[in-house]
C-alpha distance (Angstrom), angle and dihedral (degrees) to the residues before:
residue distance angle dihedral
M1 . . .
A2 3.83 . .
H3 3.78 89.6 .
A4 3.80 90.5 54.3
R5 3.83 89.3 52.0
E6 3.80 90.9 50.9
G7 3.78 91.0 51.5
A8 3.78 90.9 48.5
G9 3.82 90.7 49.9
E10 3.79 91.6 51.6
G11 3.78 89.8 48.0
R12 3.78 92.1 55.4
G13 3.81 94.4 45.7
E14 3.82 95.6 49.5
P15 3.82 97.2 63.9
R16 3.78 91.0 47.2
Q17 3.77 89.8 52.1
R18 3.80 90.3 48.4
I19 3.82 90.0 51.8
R20 3.78 90.4 47.5
D21 3.78 91.9 49.5
K22 3.83 90.8 47.1
C23 3.83 89.7 52.9
D24 3.81 92.2 49.0
T25 3.78 90.1 49.6
E26 3.78 91.1 49.3
L27 3.80 91.1 48.7
S28 3.76 93.1 53.1
G29 3.79 88.7 45.8
W30 3.75 90.9 53.9
S31 3.79 90.7 51.1
S32 3.76 92.1 52.5
R33 3.82 91.3 45.3
R34 3.78 89.9 51.5
T35 3.77 90.5 51.4
D36 3.82 90.1 47.9
A37 3.78 91.6 48.2
A38 3.80 91.4 50.1
A39 3.78 90.2 51.8
A40 3.83 90.3 47.9
V41 3.82 89.3 51.6
R42 3.81 91.1 51.2
R43 3.79 90.9 48.5
A44 3.80 92.0 47.6
Q45 3.78 91.9 48.7
G46 3.81 92.4 48.0
A47 3.84 93.1 45.7
S48 3.76 98.1 47.8
G49 3.74 99.8 35.7
G50 3.81 112.0 -145.4
G51 3.81 98.5 -18.8
G52 3.80 94.1 64.1
A53 3.80 93.2 85.5
C54 3.78 92.5 85.2
V55 3.82 92.4 47.4
C56 3.79 89.0 45.3
R57 3.81 91.9 54.1
A58 3.81 90.6 48.5
V59 3.79 90.7 51.3
L60 3.80 91.7 47.7
R61 3.81 91.4 47.7
Q62 3.77 90.8 50.4
E63 3.81 91.5 46.7
F64 3.76 90.5 48.8
A65 3.83 91.8 48.6
D66 3.79 90.8 48.9
R67 3.79 91.8 50.1
L68 3.80 91.9 45.9
A69 3.82 91.0 51.9
A70 3.81 91.0 48.1
S71 3.80 90.4 47.2
D72 3.84 91.2 50.2
E73 3.82 91.2 49.9
E74 3.78 91.8 48.8
T75 3.84 90.1 47.7
R76 3.81 89.5 53.2
Q77 3.82 90.3 49.7
V78 3.79 93.0 47.9
R79 3.82 90.6 48.4
A80 3.80 90.9 49.7
E81 3.82 91.2 48.9
L82 3.82 89.6 46.8
A83 3.80 90.6 51.4
K84 3.83 90.2 50.5
L85 3.80 90.7 49.9
Q86 3.76 92.5 48.2
A87 3.84 91.0 49.4
R88 3.77 91.1 49.0
Q89 3.79 90.9 47.7
R90 3.81 90.9 50.4
L91 3.82 90.6 50.8
E92 3.79 91.3 48.3
L93 3.80 90.3 49.4
E94 3.82 92.0 48.3
Q95 3.81 91.1 49.8
L96 3.78 92.0 47.4
T97 3.80 89.9 48.7
R98 3.81 91.6 51.1
E99 3.80 90.9 48.5
K100 3.78 92.0 49.8
Q101 3.81 91.6 46.7
A102 3.79 90.4 52.0
E103 3.80 90.4 47.5
L104 3.84 89.7 49.8
E105 3.78 92.0 50.2
E106 3.81 90.1 49.4
V107 3.81 91.3 52.0
H108 3.78 90.2 46.1
G109 3.81 90.2 54.0
R110 3.81 90.8 49.8
V111 3.80 91.8 49.2
K112 3.80 91.4 49.7
L113 3.83 90.4 50.1
A114 3.80 91.4 48.5
L115 3.81 90.9 49.4
A116 3.81 90.9 49.6
K117 3.81 90.8 51.2
K118 3.79 90.5 47.9
E119 3.79 92.0 50.4
E120 3.85 90.6 49.5
A121 3.83 90.1 49.3
V122 3.84 90.2 49.6
R123 3.82 91.1 50.3
S124 3.76 91.0 48.5
L125 3.80 92.1 49.5
R126 3.82 91.3 48.3
K127 3.85 90.3 52.4
Q128 3.80 89.4 48.4
H129 3.79 90.1 48.6
E130 3.80 92.9 49.9
A131 3.81 90.5 48.7
A132 3.81 90.8 48.3
V133 3.86 90.4 49.0
K134 3.84 91.2 50.1
R135 3.78 91.2 47.3
A136 3.79 91.0 49.0
D137 3.79 91.8 49.2
H138 3.77 90.6 49.6
L139 3.82 92.6 49.1
E140 3.81 90.1 48.2
E141 3.80 89.6 53.0
L142 3.83 90.4 50.6
L143 3.74 90.1 48.0
E144 3.81 91.8 50.4
Q145 3.79 90.7 49.0
R146 3.80 91.2 55.0
R147 3.80 93.4 48.6
W148 3.78 93.4 57.3
P149 3.77 110.0 93.8
L150 3.73 111.8 -111.9
P151 3.83 113.7 -121.5
S152 3.74 94.2 -129.3
A153 3.76 92.1 56.0
K154 3.86 93.0 68.5
């Protein structure tokens, strides 16, 4: 059972790590794209002289729109993956809950059986005790009868 929990724990940590790695990769990609865009802007400004500012803005807007669309798509994918992980985690939790409930019911049944056996043993011991007390009382009466001097013995 503990082994199953360890496996489930690793399963939950792995997707989180993948998402974290994906975000780190995306962040480094954004940094390199920003550097590339800045270089493109400098080239555009140098190539067109003073009139390249308008072209440069259009290029930047398009680059920003492309990145925004890519980011939105990735956000949708991450949300979908997160929903799948949450659904799987809910199913695992429900299954674990059912297993534990069944285990608890089994233990409850064993406890009830043990209590019933104990009660039967106590009843049996009480009967034996009552019988032993009756036998002891009877033997004491017999002993007392033998101790009394018989009238013919005088």
